[in-house]
N, C-alpha and C positions, 0 to 999 in steps of 0.2 A: 489390582488397580482396574475399576471399572471404565471401560471403554466406549460404551454405551451413553447415548443422549439423554438426559432426564426429561421427565414428560414436559419439564416447562422449558426444555433447551430446544427438545423436539417442536413443540408450540412456536417456539422463536423461528426455529428454521422454515417452518411451514409457513408461519406468517410472512416472513421476508421473502419467501419463494412466489406466495401467491400475489404480494404486492408487484415485485419487480417484473413477474411474467405477465400479470394482468398489463403493465405501461409497456413492455417493451418486446419487440421483435426486430429482425435485420432490419427492416425498412424503418420502423419508428426511431430505433437507436441511430441509424444514419441521417435521419431528418435532425433530430436533437443534436449529436455532435457536429452537424454543420452549421448550427447557429453560432454567433460569438460568443455564447457564454460556453457552450460545449455540454451542459445540462440542462435537465429540466427543472424550473423551480416549483412546478405543480408535484413530481415526485418527491422533491426535496420537501416539500411540506408535509407530503404523506408518510416521509421515514420520522420526521418529526412526530407527528401526532402518534405513532405507534410506539415512539419513545427509544428509537434505535440511533439517534443521533446522541441522545445521552448515556446509552447503554453502558459506558464504561465510568462514568463519572460516579462518585460516591452522592449519597440520597441527599446530603448537606448541601451540595453544589448542585442541586437540580437535575442530577442522573438517577442512575437506575442501581447502580453498584454492582454490576455485573463483572465476571472475570473474563480472563483470557481465553476459555472454551468459549462463551457467548459470542466475544470477538470474532474468533474464529468461523463460528457458525455462520454469522451475518456475512463477513467475507467470504466465504464459500460460496453462496449465494449471489453476491454480487458479482463474483467470477464467472459463474455458470450463466447468468443472465448479460455480460459485460456491461453491467450497469455503468454509464459515465459519472454518475454522481460521486462527488469527492468526501465519501464517507471517511476515510482513511486520511487524506492529505489536508483536508479542511477541519476534521473534527479529532479524530482518534489521536494522530499523531501530535499536533500542536497544543492539542487541548489537555492530552497526557503530560505534556510539560508544564503547562501552567498549573494541572492538578498536583504534579510533584513536587515543583520547584516555588510555585507562587504563594504568596503569602494568603491568608484570610480572604483579606480585601480584594485582592485581585481575582481570587477563584469564585468569591460570590459575586463579583462584580461582571464577569465575563462568562462562565461556563454556563449559567442557566440559560443565557442567551444563545449560546450555541447549541445547547441541547433543543431550545425551541424552534433552531432554524434559522433566526433573524440575524445573526452574527455568525462570519465567516472567519478562518484564520489560516494560516499557512505558515510553516516553519520554513525559514531561510538562513540553511545550514551549510549548504556547499560553495565553495568559492570557485569560478572558474578554471578548469584545468587540473582540479584537486581530485586524486583519484581515489575511491574508497581500496584501502581503509586506512588512508593517511586522515589526521586530524587536524592539519594545519591550518589555520584560520587567518587569513590577510585581513580581514574587515576590522576595523581597530575602533575600540569604546575609549572615550576621553571624558573626563570628570573635570569641569570648569564651571565656575559662578554656582555651586550647588547643584548640578544636572549634567545628566549623560548626553553624549551626542556620538553619534555613530559615522564611519567615512568606510566606503569599500563597496563592492561589488557582490551580489550573490546570484548564483546561477548553475544547473536550474532550480528554481523554486516552484515546485508543484502547486498549481492553484493560487500562485502568487499575484495573478493579475487582476484577481476579484473579491481577494480577501479583504475585510475591515481594519484587520490588525495582523500584524505579522509578528512572529517569535522569531527574533534574529539571534544568531551566536555570531560573538566578537572577542578578539582579544584584548584582555583587560592591562591595563597598566602594569599591575604588579605580578603579571604573569597567569596563566590559565585563559580559561575560555568561561565567558560570562552568559548569560541569556537574558534579552530585553524585549520588552514589549515597543512596538512600534506602530503608533496610528496609521490607518491607512492614506489619511490624507495630510501627513506631517509635512512639513516643510524639508526641501531638500530630498524627498524621496521620489524616484523616477521610476515607474514600470513599463515594461515592455512584454506585453502578453504574447504566445505564439500557440500554436496547435502542435501536438507531438504525433509521431508516427502512428500510434494507436486511437487516436481520435481524441485524448484529453488535452488538458490544458496546462501551461507551466507558463514563468515569466523571468526576465531578467531585472534583478531589483539593483538599483544604483541608489546608495546613501551618501549624502555630502552633507556633514555636519547634520544629521538628521537627528531631532530630538526624539530620547527615547528613556523607558522607566524599566529599572533593572526589576528581574525578576525574582520576589522573596527578599533573602536576607542577604544576596549578591554573593559575590565570591565564585571559585572555580566549579563549574556545572558539568566538568568532563563527564564524570560517573553519570549524572542524569540522561546526559546526551547519548551516551555507550548504551544505558539501558533500553534509552526510547529507540535505536536503532534495532536494538535486539527484539524488541516487541513489534517493530513495524516490520522485520524479515519475516516473523512468525506468521503476521497477518497477510503477508504478502505470499508468503507460503501456501495458505489456506485459500485466499483469491486463486494461486494458480492450479489448486487440485479440484474447484468448481470449473475453472475454464478448461480443464483437460478433460475433466467427466463430460463435458457436453461436446467437445472434439471428437471423442472417442463415440458418442452416443451417436452424433451426427453421422460418423465415417460406417459405424456397423449399419445404420438404417439406410446408407447409401448403397452399401455392398448388397443387401438384401432386396432392393429395388433396381438397380442399374442391372440392365440383362445385356448379355453378350452371347452370341450364339445360340441365342433363345433362352440362354438360363439363367438365373441370378449370378452375378459376379463372387458373390459368397460363397458358392459352389466351387470356385477355385483354390485348390489347397494353399498355394502360395501367398493369396491374399488373406486366406482365414489364419495362415500362420504370423502373416505382419501385424494382422489383429490382434492375436493373441499377445504378440509382443509390446503392442501400443498398451493392453489392458495391465501386463507385468511392469512396466515402466510406472502406470499409473498407481497402481498399490504401492510400488516403491516408495513414490513421492506422498502418497496418502499418509504412510506409515513415518515417515519422515515430518512430516508436517504435523500430525499428532504427537511425536515425539516434542517438537518445540512447544508445542502449545500445552501439553501435560507438564514439561518441566515449569513454564513459567506459572501454571496452576498451583505448582507446589513451593512456588517461592523461588525457582531456582533462574537468576537471569544471568545466562552465560552466553557469550558470544560465540564461542566454539559450538555449541550445540546449535545455534543456530545460524552457524556459516556450515555444519553438517546437512541441516534441513536445506539450505539454500541450496548449497550443491548439488543434491540430488533432484532438488524442484527444477534448477536449470536445466539439467542433463534430460529429465525425464519431459520438461513442457518443450523442448526443442525438438527433441526425436517425435514426441507425438503430434507435435503441431506439424513438422514436415512430412511425416506418413500420411497424415489427414489431408494434407494439400496433394501429394502423391496420388493415393487412391480416389480422391475426388477427380482428379484429370483437371480440364481445363475449367470448369466450374468453379473448383476451389479458390481461383485467382480473381475472381469477380466481386467485385465490390456490393453486388447484390446476395451475395452467398454469405453465410455467416462465418465458414471454416476460416478463412484466410484473416478474420477480424480477429479471432481466439490466437490463430500464431503470433500474430503482431503485438496482441496485447501479453503473451506470454514471454515473449521477445523481450517486452519493456521491462515486464517483472525480472527476468533474468539478469538487465543491465542495473537494476535499482540497488541500492546499497551492496552492491559488490557483485561482480558477475562470477560464473562458476569458476573460470582460471582464477580470479581473485581470492574466492574461499579455497582452492584447492592449495594454492600457495600458502596461506594462512595456515592451514591445517598441516601441510607438511612443514611449514617452520616450526610449529608447535611439538611435531614427533621428533625432529631433529635435535630439537633443546631439550627432548625430553621432559615437556612441560604438558603432554599431550594427557586429556582427562577421559576417563571412560565413567560415564553416569549410566 
């Protein structure tokens, strides 16, 4: 298997890196995340113009028809620059659900507008207090007078406060979990937006007999949601690798320039060993992220593979982030210096779609039940 990027994938990486690097440093990111929206419409427009927002959609749906490797390549660069634009939460995840479960009319009506940046989506899946990997859904779908309505609360909903439409999971009257489209200004819909500790945005969504349109042919969409979660976990792993790479680069650069007793502190053997340990953790994380991505590229959508990758990503991210803070000293804790922001984002990624302990418990359960798979 070839693990090197093709020329086209390398060009995609370089284009994304140049675009985000041109628009973001720590000061610019802090200014953007302090706004009410939390991300830059100008950068969003640029992402759409170069085709990144439609990257994962089929060409007939207004996209580029790219695969998991291309998505991971873009997410790594987003993690490297800590770009706050909601490419995963407002495009790849909810748009992927529409691509997978929607009918032709729904796909052609929505996805081209998502690709050109004029239409934002969000996936409202988690009910308050429900911890991954639980699939319990308290939000209820009701069929009455030849139409669907939804009632319940969803929180957190990444980017739910600014979405033009929501993809909502709800319990069906006949059992199972359905997927529904809810318009952003639908009656009975209340949104309470808030900032998360990593500078991004989420919302609590309350639905009270809110009109909804069922995705596709309807029926139980549990397998579609599970596959979406696996893909989202792989994308988060790729983003985390980019953040870890930059956190390590900042740390080694600081060790080489900060002097103590008249010499760079990189000369101190203990600090050099700690930096080497960070590098080993990064390579472990990179390998597992690549494993998850290449499995998807081969057509294998396996929650166990995602859990293995997410477990190592969580462990590596926490250790690298904490070591980066420690070796920077007091400056690492300031909002004006980037390394603390990388730790914050890595912490948020670890807690999204299952923390390290959650994934460890799931994998341990598979081993105890004799259902563990070696791929």
